matplotlib code that plots the C-alpha trace (Angstrom):
import matplotlib.pyplot as plt

x = [21.0, 17.7, 16.2, 13.8, 10.4, 7.9, 5.8, 9.1, 10.3, 6.7, 6.2, 9.6, 9.5, 6.1, 7.7, 10.6, 8.2, 5.3, 8.3, 9.2, 6.2, 5.0, 7.9, 9.2, 7.4, 4.3, 1.1, -0.9, 1.7, 4.9, 7.4, 9.8, 8.3, 9.4, 7.3, 4.2, 0.5, -1.8, -4.6, -6.3, -5.6, -2.7, -4.4, -5.0, -9.4, -7.8, -5.1, -7.8, -10.2, -8.3, -4.7, -0.6, -0.6, -3.5, -2.7, 0.8, 0.4, 2.4, -1.1, -2.8, 0.3, 0.9, 4.2, 3.6, 5.9, 4.5, 1.5, -0.9, -0.3, -0.4, -4.2, -5.4, -4.8, -7.1, -10.3, -10.8, -14.5, -15.4, -16.3, -17.1, -13.2, -12.1, -13.8, -12.5, -9.0, -8.9, -10.5, -7.7, -4.9, -6.3, -6.4, -2.8, -1.8, -3.5, -2.0]
y = [-11.9, -13.6, -14.9, -13.1, -14.9, -14.9, -12.5, -9.6, -10.0, -9.5, -6.3, -5.2, -5.2, -4.1, -1.2, -0.9, -1.1, 1.7, 4.4, 3.4, 3.9, 6.6, 8.5, 9.7, 12.6, 12.6, 12.2, 14.8, 17.9, 17.3, 17.2, 13.9, 11.4, 9.4, 6.2, 4.4, 4.4, 1.8, 2.7, -0.2, -0.5, -3.3, -4.3, -7.9, -7.9, -6.9, -9.2, -12.1, -10.2, -9.7, -11.4, -10.2, -9.8, -7.7, -5.6, -4.8, -4.7, -1.6, 0.3, -0.1, 2.2, 6.0, 7.9, 10.7, 12.3, 11.9, 10.3, 13.2, 13.0, 9.2, 9.2, 11.2, 7.8, 5.3, 4.4, 2.5, 3.6, 3.7, 0.1, 0.8, 2.5, -0.4, -2.7, -0.4, -0.6, -4.5, -4.7, -2.3, -4.7, -7.7, -6.4, -5.3, -8.9, -10.6, -8.9]
z = [10.5, 10.0, 7.2, 5.3, 5.1, 2.3, 2.8, 4.2, 1.1, -0.9, 1.4, 0.7, -3.4, -3.5, -1.7, -4.1, -6.9, -4.9, -5.2, -8.6, -10.0, -8.0, -7.1, -3.9, -3.4, -0.7, -2.8, -0.8, -0.3, -2.3, 0.7, 0.0, 0.9, 3.9, 4.2, 2.6, 3.4, 3.0, 1.2, 2.6, 6.3, 7.1, 10.2, 11.3, 9.8, 6.2, 6.2, 7.0, 4.7, 1.9, 2.1, 2.0, -1.5, -1.4, 1.1, 0.9, -3.0, -4.4, -6.0, -2.1, -1.1, -1.6, -0.6, 2.7, 3.9, 7.8, 9.6, 8.7, 4.8, 6.2, 7.7, 4.0, 2.2, 4.3, 2.4, 6.1, 6.0, 2.4, 1.4, -2.7, -2.6, -1.4, -3.8, -6.8, -4.8, -5.1, -8.6, -9.6, -7.6, -8.9, -13.0, -12.5, -11.5, -14.0, -16.5]

ax = plt.figure().add_subplot(projection="3d")
ax.plot(x, y, z, "-o")
ax.set_aspect("equal")
plt.show()
């Protein structure tokens, strides 16, 4: 088995924390969650701009049941919402 790198360990730990804090039901429809949606997208531009510790933080992820509900979590085209989310993550990380 391959050794897990720092980013992968962080992602896995944050995923577990997200389910622990937010539950295992889809936040949009209440069905059992099968995945975690990134609120701020986990694409290359966002990773370069904000870093993996913001993009994969548990506060930037929502438990969802499918891709339709996953898309509802995105704030990609809402700069003010992204700023608020980043501030929330930074405040939680500084506690």
